[in-house]
C-alpha positions in Angstrom: 2.9 -66.5 -3.5 3.6 -63.0 -2.3 6.8 -62.5 -4.4 4.9 -60.5 -7.2 3.9 -58.0 -4.5 7.5 -57.5 -3.5 8.5 -57.1 -7.1 5.8 -54.5 -7.7 6.9 -52.6 -4.6 10.6 -52.7 -5.7 9.6 -51.3 -9.1 7.9 -48.3 -7.4 10.9 -47.8 -5.2 13.0 -47.3 -8.4 10.8 -44.3 -9.1 10.8 -43.0 -5.6 12.5 -44.8 -2.7 10.1 -43.4 -0.1 6.8 -44.1 -2.0 4.1 -45.2 0.5 2.1 -48.4 0.0 -1.2 -46.3 -0.3 0.3 -44.5 -3.3 1.1 -47.8 -5.0 -2.4 -49.1 -4.1 -4.0 -46.1 -5.7 -1.9 -46.5 -8.9 -2.8 -50.1 -9.2 -6.5 -49.4 -8.8 -6.4 -46.5 -11.3 -4.5 -48.7 -13.8 -7.1 -51.4 -13.4 -10.0 -49.0 -13.9 -8.5 -46.4 -16.3 -10.0 -43.9 -16.3 -11.9 -43.6 -13.0 -13.3 -41.0 -10.6 -11.6 -40.1 -7.3 -14.9 -41.0 -5.5 -14.4 -44.6 -6.6 -11.0 -44.7 -4.8 -12.7 -43.4 -1.6 -15.4 -46.0 -1.8 -13.5 -49.1 -3.1 -10.2 -48.5 -1.1 -11.8 -47.1 2.0 -9.8 -43.9 1.9 -10.8 -40.4 2.8 -11.0 -37.7 0.2 -7.9 -36.1 1.8 -6.0 -39.4 1.5 -7.1 -39.9 -2.1 -6.0 -36.3 -2.9 -2.7 -36.7 -1.2 -1.9 -40.0 -2.8 -3.0 -39.0 -6.3 -1.0 -35.8 -6.0 2.1 -38.0 -5.5 1.2 -39.9 -8.7 0.5 -36.8 -10.8 3.0 -34.2 -12.1 3.1 -32.1 -8.9 3.6 -33.6 -5.4 1.8 -31.7 -2.7 5.1 -30.7 -1.1 6.0 -28.7 -4.2 8.2 -31.5 -5.4 7.8 -33.1 -8.8 5.4 -36.0 -8.7 5.8 -39.3 -10.4 3.8 -38.2 -13.4 2.0 -41.5 -13.7 -1.6 -40.1 -13.8 -3.5 -37.1 -14.9 -6.0 -35.4 -12.6 -8.8 -33.4 -14.3 -11.9 -31.8 -12.8 -15.0 -33.8 -13.8 -17.2 -31.3 -15.8 -20.3 -33.2 -14.7 -19.4 -32.9 -11.0 -16.8 -30.3 -10.1 -16.2 -31.8 -6.7 -14.6 -35.0 -8.1 -11.6 -35.7 -10.3 -11.2 -37.9 -13.3 -8.0 -39.9 -12.9 -6.3 -41.4 -15.9 -2.9 -42.9 -16.8 -0.3 -40.7 -18.5 1.8 -42.4 -21.2 4.5 -43.0 -18.5 1.8 -44.5 -16.3 0.7 -46.8 -19.1 4.2 -48.1 -19.5 4.6 -48.7 -15.8 1.3 -50.5 -15.7 2.4 -52.7 -18.6 5.7 -53.4 -16.8 3.9 -54.4 -13.6 1.6 -56.8 -15.3 4.6 -59.1 -16.1 4.9 -59.7 -12.3 1.3 -60.9 -12.2 1.3 -63.3 -15.1 
């Protein structure tokens, strides 16, 4: 059934009514692989570096349009490879991930 997907989308719309599906996809992937590298999102989700950057900015504390982000993930430069970011859930992100799991069980 596709109803859980609708429920997940609705939960994100409570956070931001205009949140794109790609942002939700990135969050679900990060939550499932916490922490992970930005390169993994490019490879596994078939997104460009620019798309990953744009979508993860929306999920972090600062949206790229100088608006507050959702503050669901942290983005830190990977000290072993400064061209990639380490993406991990914030405390708020962990709560949202836990809440979303109820729709999938």
